[in-house]
N, CA, C, O and the ligand as a Tripos MOL2 file, in Angstrom:
@<TRIPOS>MOLECULE
protein
  241   239    61     0     0
PROTEIN
NO_CHARGES

@<TRIPOS>ATOM
      1 N         -46.5320   35.1200  -64.0250 N.3       1 MET1
      2 CA        -45.9480   36.1550  -63.1710 C.3       1 MET1
      3 C         -46.0830   35.7540  -61.7030 C.2       1 MET1
      4 O         -47.1740   35.4330  -61.2310 O.2       1 MET1
      5 N         -44.9900   35.7770  -61.0130 N.am      2 SER2
      6 CA        -45.0480   35.4800  -59.5850 C.3       2 SER2
      7 C         -45.2940   36.7630  -58.8050 C.2       2 SER2
      8 O         -44.8440   37.8460  -59.1770 O.2       2 SER2
      9 N         -46.0010   36.6030  -57.7450 N.am      3 GLU3
     10 CA        -46.2980   37.7810  -56.9380 C.3       3 GLU3
     11 C         -45.1850   38.0480  -55.9480 C.2       3 GLU3
     12 O         -44.5180   37.1270  -55.4750 O.2       3 GLU3
     13 N         -45.0000   39.2780  -55.6520 N.am      4 PHE4
     14 CA        -44.0220   39.6240  -54.6270 C.3       4 PHE4
     15 C         -44.5200   40.8560  -53.8870 C.2       4 PHE4
     16 O         -45.4080   41.5700  -54.3530 O.2       4 PHE4
     17 N         -43.9450   41.0780  -52.7610 N.am      5 THR5
     18 CA        -44.3680   42.1910  -51.9360 C.3       5 THR5
     19 C         -43.4630   43.3900  -52.1560 C.2       5 THR5
     20 O         -42.2390   43.2740  -52.0980 O.2       5 THR5
     21 N         -44.0560   44.5140  -52.4030 N.am      6 LEU6
     22 CA        -43.3020   45.7510  -52.5470 C.3       6 LEU6
     23 C         -43.2660   46.4720  -51.2130 C.2       6 LEU6
     24 O         -44.3080   46.8120  -50.6540 O.2       6 LEU6
     25 N         -42.0930   46.7010  -50.7160 N.am      7 THR7
     26 CA        -41.9540   47.4140  -49.4630 C.3       7 THR7
     27 C         -41.1200   48.6670  -49.6890 C.2       7 THR7
     28 O         -39.9820   48.5940  -50.1530 O.2       7 THR7
     29 N         -41.6790   49.7730  -49.3680 N.am      8 LYS8
     30 CA        -40.9600   51.0290  -49.5550 C.3       8 LYS8
     31 C         -39.9990   51.2520  -48.4000 C.2       8 LYS8
     32 O         -40.3880   51.2400  -47.2320 O.2       8 LYS8
     33 N         -38.7390   51.4550  -48.7510 N.am      9 ARG9
     34 CA        -37.7350   51.6920  -47.7220 C.3       9 ARG9
     35 C         -36.9380   52.9260  -48.0990 C.2       9 ARG9
     36 O         -36.2110   52.9290  -49.0930 O.2       9 ARG9
     37 N         -37.0770   53.9660  -47.3080 N.am     10 ASN10
     38 CA        -36.2840   55.1610  -47.5560 C.3      10 ASN10
     39 C         -35.1410   55.3000  -46.5700 C.2      10 ASN10
     40 O         -34.3510   56.2420  -46.6500 O.2      10 ASN10
     41 N         -35.0540   54.3550  -45.6350 N.am     11 ASP11
     42 CA        -34.0220   54.4710  -44.6110 C.3      11 ASP11
     43 C         -32.7280   53.7700  -45.0130 C.2      11 ASP11
     44 O         -31.6980   53.9330  -44.3590 O.2      11 ASP11
     45 N         -32.7850   52.9960  -46.0820 N.am     12 ILE12
     46 CA        -31.5610   52.3810  -46.5820 C.3      12 ILE12
     47 C         -31.3870   52.7930  -48.0280 C.2      12 ILE12
     48 O         -32.3500   53.1200  -48.7220 O.2      12 ILE12
     49 N         -30.1500   52.7710  -48.4640 N.am     13 SER13
     50 CA        -29.8710   53.1790  -49.8300 C.3      13 SER13
     51 C         -29.5020   51.9720  -50.6680 C.2      13 SER13
     52 O         -28.8280   51.0590  -50.1910 O.2      13 SER13
     53 N         -29.9390   51.9670  -51.9070 N.am     14 PRO14
     54 CA        -29.5250   50.8870  -52.8060 C.3      14 PRO14
     55 C         -28.0270   50.9770  -53.0660 C.2      14 PRO14
     56 O         -27.4300   52.0510  -52.9840 O.2      14 PRO14
     57 N         -27.4450   49.8530  -53.3760 N.am     15 LYS15
     58 CA        -26.0140   49.8230  -53.6480 C.3      15 LYS15
     59 C         -25.7540   49.6290  -55.1230 C.2      15 LYS15
     60 O         -26.4960   48.9480  -55.8310 O.2      15 LYS15
     61 N         -24.6900   50.2430  -55.5580 N.am     16 CYS16
     62 CA        -24.2560   50.0660  -56.9340 C.3      16 CYS16
     63 C         -23.7840   48.6260  -57.1170 C.2      16 CYS16
     64 O         -22.9930   48.1320  -56.3140 O.2      16 CYS16
     65 N         -24.2560   47.9450  -58.1610 N.am     17 PRO17
     66 CA        -23.8430   46.5560  -58.3800 C.3      17 PRO17
     67 C         -22.3880   46.4410  -58.8250 C.2      17 PRO17
     68 O         -21.8190   45.3490  -58.8310 O.2      17 PRO17
     69 N         -21.7990   47.5530  -59.1930 N.am     18 HIS18
     70 CA        -20.4240   47.5120  -59.7000 C.3      18 HIS18
     71 C         -19.3950   47.7700  -58.6040 C.2      18 HIS18
     72 O         -18.4470   47.0020  -58.4380 O.2      18 HIS18
     73 N         -19.5880   48.8470  -57.8640 N.am     19 CYS19
     74 CA        -18.5650   49.2080  -56.8740 C.3      19 CYS19
     75 C         -19.0600   49.0480  -55.4420 C.2      19 CYS19
     76 O         -18.3020   49.2590  -54.4950 O.2      19 CYS19
     77 N         -20.3230   48.6780  -55.2790 N.am     20 GLU20
     78 CA        -20.8950   48.4190  -53.9590 C.3      20 GLU20
     79 C         -21.0280   49.6610  -53.0910 C.2      20 GLU20
     80 O         -21.2810   49.5590  -51.8900 O.2      20 GLU20
     81 N         -20.8600   50.8110  -53.6820 N.am     21 GLU21
     82 CA        -21.0850   52.0390  -52.9340 C.3      21 GLU21
     83 C         -22.5880   52.2420  -52.7740 C.2      21 GLU21
     84 O         -23.3730   51.9300  -53.6700 O.2      21 GLU21
     85 N         -22.9610   52.7580  -51.6410 N.am     22 GLU22
     86 CA        -24.3750   53.0590  -51.4620 C.3      22 GLU22
     87 C         -24.7650   54.2370  -52.3420 C.2      22 GLU22
     88 O         -24.0530   55.2370  -52.4340 O.2      22 GLU22
     89 N         -25.8980   54.0920  -52.9760 N.am     23 LEU23
     90 CA        -26.3520   55.1250  -53.8890 C.3      23 LEU23
     91 C         -27.2950   56.0750  -53.1750 C.2      23 LEU23
     92 O         -28.5100   55.8810  -53.1540 O.2      23 LEU23
     93 N         -26.7090   57.0960  -52.5950 N.am     24 GLY24
     94 CA        -27.5420   58.1210  -51.9890 C.3      24 GLY24
     95 C         -28.2110   58.9420  -53.0620 C.2      24 GLY24
     96 O         -29.2460   59.5700  -52.8400 O.2      24 GLY24
     97 N         -27.6070   58.9260  -54.2150 N.am     25 GLU25
     98 CA        -28.1570   59.6140  -55.3640 C.3      25 GLU25
     99 C         -27.6900   58.8990  -56.6100 C.2      25 GLU25
    100 O         -26.7160   58.1470  -56.5800 O.2      25 GLU25
    101 N         -28.3780   59.1320  -57.6940 N.am     26 VAL26
    102 CA        -27.9930   58.5430  -58.9680 C.3      26 VAL26
    103 C         -27.8690   59.6700  -59.9710 C.2      26 VAL26
    104 O         -28.7600   60.5100  -60.0960 O.2      26 VAL26
    105 N         -26.7670   59.6780  -60.6760 N.am     27 PHE27
    106 CA        -26.5940   60.6910  -61.7130 C.3      27 PHE27
    107 C         -27.2760   60.2240  -62.9800 C.2      27 PHE27
    108 O         -27.4010   59.0250  -63.2280 O.2      27 PHE27
    109 N         -27.7040   61.1580  -63.7620 N.am     28 TYR28
    110 CA        -28.2070   60.7660  -65.0710 C.3      28 TYR28
    111 C         -27.8550   61.8070  -66.1030 C.2      28 TYR28
    112 O         -27.6020   62.9710  -65.7910 O.2      28 TYR28
    113 N         -27.8450   61.3690  -67.3100 N.am     29 GLN29
    114 CA        -27.4650   62.2010  -68.4160 C.3      29 GLN29
    115 C         -28.4560   61.9350  -69.5310 C.2      29 GLN29
    116 O         -28.9280   60.8120  -69.7100 O.2      29 GLN29
    117 N         -28.7560   62.9610  -70.2600 N.am     30 THR30
    118 CA        -29.6500   62.7470  -71.3880 C.3      30 THR30
    119 C         -28.8660   62.9130  -72.6780 C.2      30 THR30
    120 O         -27.9440   63.7220  -72.7730 O.2      30 THR30
    121 N         -29.2490   62.1480  -73.6380 N.am     31 LYS31
    122 CA        -28.5800   62.2190  -74.9300 C.3      31 LYS31
    123 C         -29.4470   62.9530  -75.9230 C.2      31 LYS31
    124 O         -30.6700   63.0190  -75.8030 O.2      31 LYS31
    125 N         -28.7690   63.5000  -76.9020 N.am     32 GLY32
    126 CA        -29.5030   64.1700  -77.9560 C.3      32 GLY32
    127 C         -29.7390   65.6330  -77.6590 C.2      32 GLY32
    128 O         -29.5490   66.0930  -76.5330 O.2      32 GLY32
    129 N         -30.1440   66.3390  -78.6540 N.am     33 ARG33
    130 CA        -30.4300   67.7550  -78.5090 C.3      33 ARG33
    131 C         -31.8150   68.0460  -79.0680 C.2      33 ARG33
    132 O         -32.4130   67.2420  -79.7830 O.2      33 ARG33
    133 N         -32.2820   69.1980  -78.7210 N.am     34 GLY34
    134 CA        -33.5560   69.6330  -79.2750 C.3      34 GLY34
    135 C         -34.6810   68.7000  -78.9020 C.2      34 GLY34
    136 O         -34.9410   68.4530  -77.7240 O.2      34 GLY34
    137 N         -35.3380   68.1890  -79.9070 N.am     35 LEU35
    138 CA        -36.5180   67.3600  -79.6760 C.3      35 LEU35
    139 C         -36.1860   66.0640  -78.9520 C.2      35 LEU35
    140 O         -37.0310   65.4890  -78.2650 O.2      35 LEU35
    141 N         -34.9480   65.6110  -79.1140 N.am     36 LEU36
    142 CA        -34.5860   64.3480  -78.4920 C.3      36 LEU36
    143 C         -34.1280   64.5290  -77.0500 C.2      36 LEU36
    144 O         -34.0220   63.5640  -76.2930 O.2      36 LEU36
    145 N         -33.8670   65.7450  -76.6940 N.am     37 GLU37
    146 CA        -33.3690   66.0020  -75.3490 C.3      37 GLU37
    147 C         -34.3220   65.4540  -74.2920 C.2      37 GLU37
    148 O         -35.5230   65.7240  -74.3070 O.2      37 GLU37
    149 N         -33.7600   64.6910  -73.3900 N.am     38 GLY38
    150 CA        -34.5410   64.2060  -72.2620 C.3      38 GLY38
    151 C         -35.3930   62.9950  -72.5420 C.2      38 GLY38
    152 O         -36.0930   62.5100  -71.6520 O.2      38 GLY38
    153 N         -35.3490   62.4980  -73.7600 N.am     39 ARG39
    154 CA        -36.2100   61.3430  -74.0500 C.3      39 ARG39
    155 C         -35.5440   60.0340  -73.6900 C.2      39 ARG39
    156 O         -36.2070   59.0420  -73.3860 O.2      39 ARG39
    157 N         -34.2280   60.0450  -73.7280 N.am     40 ASN40
    158 CA        -33.5000   58.8520  -73.3080 C.3      40 ASN40
    159 C         -32.4810   59.2620  -72.2610 C.2      40 ASN40
    160 O         -31.5990   60.0800  -72.5230 O.2      40 ASN40
    161 N         -32.6040   58.7050  -71.1090 N.am     41 ALA41
    162 CA        -31.6910   59.0520  -70.0360 C.3      41 ALA41
    163 C         -30.8090   57.8690  -69.6990 C.2      41 ALA41
    164 O         -31.2440   56.7180  -69.7270 O.2      41 ALA41
    165 N         -29.5610   58.1720  -69.3810 N.am     42 ILE42
    166 CA        -28.6350   57.1470  -68.8980 C.3      42 ILE42
    167 C         -28.4060   57.4230  -67.4180 C.2      42 ILE42
    168 O         -28.0010   58.5190  -67.0320 O.2      42 ILE42
    169 N         -28.6660   56.4280  -66.6120 N.am     43 TYR43
    170 CA        -28.4740   56.5630  -65.1790 C.3      43 TYR43
    171 C         -27.1650   55.9110  -64.7910 C.2      43 TYR43
    172 O         -26.8700   54.7870  -65.1970 O.2      43 TYR43
    173 N         -26.3850   56.6280  -64.0020 N.am     44 TYR44
    174 CA        -25.0990   56.0460  -63.6370 C.3      44 TYR44
    175 C         -24.7030   56.3680  -62.2150 C.2      44 TYR44
    176 O         -25.1890   57.3110  -61.5910 O.2      44 TYR44
    177 N         -23.8000   55.5390  -61.7350 N.am     45 CYS45
    178 CA        -23.3420   55.6360  -60.3600 C.3      45 CYS45
    179 C         -22.4560   56.8690  -60.1880 C.2      45 CYS45
    180 O         -21.5390   57.0800  -60.9820 O.2      45 CYS45
    181 N         -22.7110   57.6800  -59.1720 N.am     46 PRO46
    182 CA        -21.8870   58.8670  -58.9580 C.3      46 PRO46
    183 C         -20.4860   58.5230  -58.4600 C.2      46 PRO46
    184 O         -19.5990   59.3760  -58.4590 O.2      46 PRO46
    185 N         -20.2880   57.2930  -58.0420 N.am     47 SER47
    186 CA        -18.9920   56.9050  -57.5090 C.3      47 SER47
    187 C         -18.0680   56.3310  -58.5800 C.2      47 SER47
    188 O         -16.9320   56.7790  -58.7310 O.2      47 SER47
    189 N         -18.5520   55.3480  -59.3160 N.am     48 CYS48
    190 CA        -17.6880   54.7040  -60.3070 C.3      48 CYS48
    191 C         -18.0860   55.0680  -61.7340 C.2      48 CYS48
    192 O         -17.4000   54.7130  -62.6930 O.2      48 CYS48
    193 N         -19.2000   55.7800  -61.8590 N.am     49 HIS49
    194 CA        -19.6790   56.2610  -63.1620 C.3      49 HIS49
    195 C         -20.1240   55.1470  -64.0910 C.2      49 HIS49
    196 O         -20.3240   55.3820  -65.2820 O.2      49 HIS49
    197 N         -20.2800   53.9520  -63.5760 N.am     50 LYS50
    198 CA        -20.7700   52.8930  -64.4390 C.3      50 LYS50
    199 C         -22.2810   53.0230  -64.5940 C.2      50 LYS50
    200 O         -22.9900   53.4720  -63.6930 O.2      50 LYS50
    201 N         -22.7360   52.6180  -65.7520 N.am     51 VAL51
    202 CA        -24.1430   52.7890  -66.0760 C.3      51 VAL51
    203 C         -25.0040   51.7860  -65.3190 C.2      51 VAL51
    204 O         -24.7340   50.5850  -65.3180 O.2      51 VAL51
    205 N         -26.0320   52.2990  -64.6840 N.am     52 LEU52
    206 CA        -26.9510   51.4400  -63.9370 C.3      52 LEU52
    207 C         -28.1500   51.0520  -64.7780 C.2      52 LEU52
    208 O         -28.7730   50.0120  -64.5630 O.2      52 LEU52
    209 N         -28.4580   51.8960  -65.7260 N.am     53 GLY53
    210 CA        -29.6000   51.5740  -66.5640 C.3      53 GLY53
    211 C         -29.9470   52.7450  -67.4640 C.2      53 GLY53
    212 O         -29.4500   53.8580  -67.2970 O.2      53 GLY53
    213 N         -30.7950   52.4650  -68.4000 N.am     54 VAL54
    214 CA        -31.2660   53.5160  -69.2830 C.3      54 VAL54
    215 C         -32.7740   53.5350  -69.2370 C.2      54 VAL54
    216 O         -33.4120   52.5340  -68.9090 O.2      54 VAL54
    217 N         -33.3230   54.6450  -69.5570 N.am     55 GLY55
    218 CA        -34.7700   54.7030  -69.5140 C.3      55 GLY55
    219 C         -35.2720   56.0360  -70.0110 C.2      55 GLY55
    220 O         -34.5320   56.8420  -70.5750 O.2      55 GLY55
    221 N         -36.5070   56.2330  -69.7910 N.am     56 GLN56
    222 CA        -37.1250   57.4810  -70.2010 C.3      56 GLN56
    223 C         -36.6010   58.6200  -69.3460 C.2      56 GLN56
    224 O         -36.2290   58.4230  -68.1890 O.2      56 GLN56
    225 N         -36.5740   59.7780  -69.9060 N.am     57 GLY57
    226 CA        -36.1170   60.9400  -69.1730 C.3      57 GLY57
    227 C         -37.0480   61.2600  -68.0280 C.2      57 GLY57
    228 O         -38.2030   60.8350  -67.9970 O.2      57 GLY57
    229 N         -36.5220   62.0130  -67.0930 N.am     58 VAL58
    230 CA        -37.3100   62.3920  -65.9340 C.3      58 VAL58
    231 C         -38.3630   63.4040  -66.3530 C.2      58 VAL58
    232 O         -38.0690   64.4000  -67.0140 O.2      58 VAL58
    233 N         -39.5650   63.1330  -65.9640 N.am     59 ALA59
    234 CA        -40.6530   64.0530  -66.2920 C.3      59 ALA59
    235 C         -40.4850   65.3610  -65.5290 C.2      59 ALA59
    236 O         -40.1310   65.3690  -64.3500 O.2      59 ALA59
    237 N         -40.7430   66.4600  -66.2200 N.am     60 LYS60
    238 CA        -40.5900   67.7500  -65.5500 C.3      60 LYS60
    239 C         -41.9120   68.2520  -65.0190 C.2      60 LYS60
    240 O         -41.9700   69.3280  -64.4230 O.2      60 LYS60
    241 ZN        -20.6030   52.3150  -58.6140 Zn       61 ZN61
@<TRIPOS>BOND
     1     1     2 1
     2     2     3 1
     3     3     4 2
     4     3     5 am
     5     5     6 1
     6     6     7 1
     7     7     8 2
     8     7     9 am
     9     9    10 1
    10    10    11 1
    11    11    12 2
    12    11    13 am
    13    13    14 1
    14    14    15 1
    15    15    16 2
    16    15    17 am
    17    17    18 1
    18    18    19 1
    19    19    20 2
    20    19    21 am
    21    21    22 1
    22    22    23 1
    23    23    24 2
    24    23    25 am
    25    25    26 1
    26    26    27 1
    27    27    28 2
    28    27    29 am
    29    29    30 1
    30    30    31 1
    31    31    32 2
    32    31    33 am
    33    33    34 1
    34    34    35 1
    35    35    36 2
    36    35    37 am
    37    37    38 1
    38    38    39 1
    39    39    40 2
    40    39    41 am
    41    41    42 1
    42    42    43 1
    43    43    44 2
    44    43    45 am
    45    45    46 1
    46    46    47 1
    47    47    48 2
    48    47    49 am
    49    49    50 1
    50    50    51 1
    51    51    52 2
    52    51    53 am
    53    53    54 1
    54    54    55 1
    55    55    56 2
    56    55    57 am
    57    57    58 1
    58    58    59 1
    59    59    60 2
    60    59    61 am
    61    61    62 1
    62    62    63 1
    63    63    64 2
    64    63    65 am
    65    65    66 1
    66    66    67 1
    67    67    68 2
    68    67    69 am
    69    69    70 1
    70    70    71 1
    71    71    72 2
    72    71    73 am
    73    73    74 1
    74    74    75 1
    75    75    76 2
    76    75    77 am
    77    77    78 1
    78    78    79 1
    79    79    80 2
    80    79    81 am
    81    81    82 1
    82    82    83 1
    83    83    84 2
    84    83    85 am
    85    85    86 1
    86    86    87 1
    87    87    88 2
    88    87    89 am
    89    89    90 1
    90    90    91 1
    91    91    92 2
    92    91    93 am
    93    93    94 1
    94    94    95 1
    95    95    96 2
    96    95    97 am
    97    97    98 1
    98    98    99 1
    99    99   100 2
   100    99   101 am
   101   101   102 1
   102   102   103 1
   103   103   104 2
   104   103   105 am
   105   105   106 1
   106   106   107 1
   107   107   108 2
   108   107   109 am
   109   109   110 1
   110   110   111 1
   111   111   112 2
   112   111   113 am
   113   113   114 1
   114   114   115 1
   115   115   116 2
   116   115   117 am
   117   117   118 1
   118   118   119 1
   119   119   120 2
   120   119   121 am
   121   121   122 1
   122   122   123 1
   123   123   124 2
   124   123   125 am
   125   125   126 1
   126   126   127 1
   127   127   128 2
   128   127   129 am
   129   129   130 1
   130   130   131 1
   131   131   132 2
   132   131   133 am
   133   133   134 1
   134   134   135 1
   135   135   136 2
   136   135   137 am
   137   137   138 1
   138   138   139 1
   139   139   140 2
   140   139   141 am
   141   141   142 1
   142   142   143 1
   143   143   144 2
   144   143   145 am
   145   145   146 1
   146   146   147 1
   147   147   148 2
   148   147   149 am
   149   149   150 1
   150   150   151 1
   151   151   152 2
   152   151   153 am
   153   153   154 1
   154   154   155 1
   155   155   156 2
   156   155   157 am
   157   157   158 1
   158   158   159 1
   159   159   160 2
   160   159   161 am
   161   161   162 1
   162   162   163 1
   163   163   164 2
   164   163   165 am
   165   165   166 1
   166   166   167 1
   167   167   168 2
   168   167   169 am
   169   169   170 1
   170   170   171 1
   171   171   172 2
   172   171   173 am
   173   173   174 1
   174   174   175 1
   175   175   176 2
   176   175   177 am
   177   177   178 1
   178   178   179 1
   179   179   180 2
   180   179   181 am
   181   181   182 1
   182   182   183 1
   183   183   184 2
   184   183   185 am
   185   185   186 1
   186   186   187 1
   187   187   188 2
   188   187   189 am
   189   189   190 1
   190   190   191 1
   191   191   192 2
   192   191   193 am
   193   193   194 1
   194   194   195 1
   195   195   196 2
   196   195   197 am
   197   197   198 1
   198   198   199 1
   199   199   200 2
   200   199   201 am
   201   201   202 1
   202   202   203 1
   203   203   204 2
   204   203   205 am
   205   205   206 1
   206   206   207 1
   207   207   208 2
   208   207   209 am
   209   209   210 1
   210   210   211 1
   211   211   212 2
   212   211   213 am
   213   213   214 1
   214   214   215 1
   215   215   216 2
   216   215   217 am
   217   217   218 1
   218   218   219 1
   219   219   220 2
   220   219   221 am
   221   221   222 1
   222   222   223 1
   223   223   224 2
   224   223   225 am
   225   225   226 1
   226   226   227 1
   227   227   228 2
   228   227   229 am
   229   229   230 1
   230   230   231 1
   231   231   232 2
   232   231   233 am
   233   233   234 1
   234   234   235 1
   235   235   236 2
   236   235   237 am
   237   237   238 1
   238   238   239 1
   239   239   240 2
@<TRIPOS>SUBSTRUCTURE
     1 MET1         2 RESIDUE 1 A MET
     2 SER2         6 RESIDUE 1 A SER
     3 GLU3        10 RESIDUE 1 A GLU
     4 PHE4        14 RESIDUE 1 A PHE
     5 THR5        18 RESIDUE 1 A THR
     6 LEU6        22 RESIDUE 1 A LEU
     7 THR7        26 RESIDUE 1 A THR
     8 LYS8        30 RESIDUE 1 A LYS
     9 ARG9        34 RESIDUE 1 A ARG
    10 ASN10       38 RESIDUE 1 A ASN
    11 ASP11       42 RESIDUE 1 A ASP
    12 ILE12       46 RESIDUE 1 A ILE
    13 SER13       50 RESIDUE 1 A SER
    14 PRO14       54 RESIDUE 1 A PRO
    15 LYS15       58 RESIDUE 1 A LYS
    16 CYS16       62 RESIDUE 1 A CYS
    17 PRO17       66 RESIDUE 1 A PRO
    18 HIS18       70 RESIDUE 1 A HIS
    19 CYS19       74 RESIDUE 1 A CYS
    20 GLU20       78 RESIDUE 1 A GLU
    21 GLU21       82 RESIDUE 1 A GLU
    22 GLU22       86 RESIDUE 1 A GLU
    23 LEU23       90 RESIDUE 1 A LEU
    24 GLY24       94 RESIDUE 1 A GLY
    25 GLU25       98 RESIDUE 1 A GLU
    26 VAL26      102 RESIDUE 1 A VAL
    27 PHE27      106 RESIDUE 1 A PHE
    28 TYR28      110 RESIDUE 1 A TYR
    29 GLN29      114 RESIDUE 1 A GLN
    30 THR30      118 RESIDUE 1 A THR
    31 LYS31      122 RESIDUE 1 A LYS
    32 GLY32      126 RESIDUE 1 A GLY
    33 ARG33      130 RESIDUE 1 A ARG
    34 GLY34      134 RESIDUE 1 A GLY
    35 LEU35      138 RESIDUE 1 A LEU
    36 LEU36      142 RESIDUE 1 A LEU
    37 GLU37      146 RESIDUE 1 A GLU
    38 GLY38      150 RESIDUE 1 A GLY
    39 ARG39      154 RESIDUE 1 A ARG
    40 ASN40      158 RESIDUE 1 A ASN
    41 ALA41      162 RESIDUE 1 A ALA
    42 ILE42      166 RESIDUE 1 A ILE
    43 TYR43      170 RESIDUE 1 A TYR
    44 TYR44      174 RESIDUE 1 A TYR
    45 CYS45      178 RESIDUE 1 A CYS
    46 PRO46      182 RESIDUE 1 A PRO
    47 SER47      186 RESIDUE 1 A SER
    48 CYS48      190 RESIDUE 1 A CYS
    49 HIS49      194 RESIDUE 1 A HIS
    50 LYS50      198 RESIDUE 1 A LYS
    51 VAL51      202 RESIDUE 1 A VAL
    52 LEU52      206 RESIDUE 1 A LEU
    53 GLY53      210 RESIDUE 1 A GLY
    54 VAL54      214 RESIDUE 1 A VAL
    55 GLY55      218 RESIDUE 1 A GLY
    56 GLN56      222 RESIDUE 1 A GLN
    57 GLY57      226 RESIDUE 1 A GLY
    58 VAL58      230 RESIDUE 1 A VAL
    59 ALA59      234 RESIDUE 1 A ALA
    60 LYS60      238 RESIDUE 1 A LYS
    61 ZN61       241 GROUP 0 **** ****
């Protein structure tokens, strides 16, 4: 594992790799109902709606 420096930057926004729009926000959707609700989230660009990644649901 190579080391790298983590720098927190809130003054710039990440860009969508698909449409290059700045991501001021990221939309997400959860699949499944009931017990499965919120366990798998799909994150997507609010501009082009392409999927940026999948992951665990947002903790409440
Ligand atoms: Zn996009």
